[in-house]
C-alpha positions in Angstrom: 0.1 0.1 0.2 1.3 3.8 -0.7 -0.1 6.8 -0.5 0.9 10.3 -2.0 -0.7 13.9 -2.6 0.3 16.3 -5.3 -0.4 20.0 -5.0 -0.7 22.6 -8.0 -1.8 26.0 -8.2 -3.0 27.3 -11.5 -2.5 31.1 -12.5 -3.9 33.5 -15.3 -1.9 34.8 -18.0 -1.0 37.6 -15.8 0.3 35.1 -13.0 -2.6 36.0 -10.6 -4.1 32.6 -8.6 -6.9 31.2 -10.0 -7.3 27.6 -8.7 -5.5 25.2 -6.3 -5.5 21.5 -7.1 -4.9 18.7 -4.7 -4.7 15.2 -5.8 -4.6 12.9 -2.7 -3.9 9.0 -4.1 -3.8 5.8 -2.4 -2.4 2.4 -4.2 -3.2 -0.8 -2.7 -1.8 -4.1 -4.7 -4.7 -6.8 -4.0 -2.3 -9.7 -5.7 -4.6 -10.1 -8.9 -5.6 -6.5 -9.6 -4.4 -3.2 -8.6 -6.6 -0.4 -6.8 -6.0 3.5 -7.0 -8.3 5.7 -5.3 -8.1 9.3 -5.8 -9.4 12.5 -4.1 -9.1 15.2 -6.6 -10.1 18.7 -5.3 -10.2 21.9 -6.6 -10.3 25.2 -4.5 -11.1 28.3 -6.0 -8.8 31.3 -5.4 -11.2 33.7 -7.2 -14.6 33.1 -8.9 -13.8 30.3 -11.8 -16.3 29.1 -14.2 -15.6 25.7 -15.9 -16.8 26.0 -19.3 -18.5 23.3 -21.1 -15.8 20.7 -22.5 -15.4 17.2 -23.5 -12.1 16.6 -21.2 -11.1 17.4 -17.9 -10.6 15.7 -14.8 -8.9 12.2 -14.5 -8.0 10.8 -17.8 -6.7 7.5 -19.1 -4.9 6.7 -22.1 -3.7 3.1 -22.9 -1.5 2.0 -25.5 -3.9 2.0 -28.4 -2.7 0.7 -32.0 -5.7 0.4 -34.1 -3.9 -3.1 -35.5 -4.0 -4.4 -32.0 -7.3 -3.4 -31.1 -9.6 -3.1 -28.0 -12.7 -1.3 -26.6 -13.9 0.8 -24.4 -17.2 0.3 -22.6 -19.4 1.6 -19.7 -21.4 0.2 -17.0 -24.6 0.9 -18.8 -23.5 -1.7 -21.5 -22.4 0.6 -24.1 -19.2 0.6 -26.0 -17.1 2.8 -28.5 -18.2 5.7 -29.9 -21.9 5.2 -28.5 -20.4 5.5 -25.3 -19.3 9.1 -26.0 -20.9 11.7 -23.5 -23.3 9.2 -22.0 -23.8 8.9 -18.0 -22.3 5.9 -16.3 -21.0 4.6 -13.1 -17.7 3.5 -14.5 -16.0 3.0 -18.0 -13.5 0.6 -18.9 -11.0 0.1 -21.4 -9.7 -3.5 -22.3 -6.8 -4.0 -24.7 -3.8 -6.3 -25.4 -0.6 -4.6 -23.9 2.7 -5.8 -25.1 4.6 -8.1 -22.6 1.4 -9.1 -20.9 0.0 -12.5 -21.0 -3.8 -11.6 -21.4 -5.6 -8.4 -22.1 -5.4 -5.7 -19.4 -8.5 -3.7 -18.2 -8.1 -0.4 -16.5 -11.7 1.0 -15.2 -12.5 4.3 -13.6 -15.4 4.6 -11.3 -17.4 7.6 -10.3 -18.4 8.0 -6.6 -21.9 8.6 -6.2 -21.6 11.8 -4.2 -19.5 13.4 -7.2 -21.2 16.3 -8.7 -23.2 15.0 -11.9 -23.0 11.5 -10.8 -23.6 9.2 -12.8 -20.8 11.4 -14.8 -20.8 11.8 -18.5 -18.0 9.9 -20.0 -15.3 11.3 -22.9 -14.6 8.2 -24.9 -12.0 9.0 -27.8 -11.4 7.4 -31.0 -8.2 5.9 -29.3 -9.8 4.5 -26.4 -9.2 7.5 -24.0 -11.6 7.8 -21.2 -12.3 10.2 -18.9 -15.2 11.1 -16.3 -15.9 14.8 -17.5 -18.7 17.0 -15.7 -17.8 19.3 -18.2 -19.8 17.7 -20.6 -22.7 18.5 -18.9 -22.3 21.9 -19.1 -20.4 25.0 -17.3 -20.0 24.9 -13.4 -18.7 27.3 -11.2 -16.5 27.8 -8.1 -16.9 31.0 -6.0 -13.7 32.4 -4.4 -12.7 30.2 -1.7 -15.2 27.0 -2.6 -14.0 23.8 -3.0 -15.2 20.9 -4.9 -13.8 17.3 -4.1 -14.2 14.2 -6.5 -13.3 10.9 -5.7 -12.5 8.2 -8.2 -11.6 4.3 -7.9 -9.3 3.1 -10.7 -9.0 -0.9 -10.7 -6.5 -2.4 -13.0 -6.2 -6.1 -13.9 -3.7 -7.7 -16.1 -7.0 -10.2 -17.2 -10.2 -9.5 -18.6 -12.8 -8.7 -15.9 -16.6 -9.6 -16.6 -18.9 -6.3 -16.0 -20.4 -8.2 -12.7 -16.9 -8.0 -11.3 -16.1 -4.4 -11.8 -19.7 -3.6 -10.7 -18.9 -5.7 -7.6 -15.8 -3.3 -7.0 -18.0 -0.1 -7.9 -20.4 -1.1 -5.2 -17.7 -1.4 -2.6 -16.5 1.8 -3.7 -19.8 3.4 -3.9 -20.7 2.5 0.0 -17.6 3.9 1.6 -18.3 7.3 2.9 -16.3 10.4 1.5 -15.2 13.2 3.4 
């Protein structure tokens, strides 16, 4: 098990502070899979509006190559481009990875206490996935206000049934967040 924190400050073009971002990560090796939990906090240092945008937040990009293939899919049973901008509890990518014995699965899970849950997902043409509240439209933080998003990332070196991912999501969903 490991834990770490990353803190960043964003400034405007005049170098005035706009936003603080804090990422609090924890990592657990469960033997046949890994779990990473993320508490992603944005604190406004002035009034900040996040515009409507397809991306934003925790983004996963696997080493996609069209000739090798792979698939992106969601808890709602949607796959590939059809999943773009749709709401789901989780989204996953499964693909062959050089050096792995089987296809690797990476799933990102959205916590029920997050804004816009179930969140709209960006699923791009190279199987990149991101839970993006900004797909739903602009949102705002007033000066001094903070918003925290909680995500769980499940990594498996072998394919997983949707029911297995759902089980991990249910455990995550039942955990309270602070």
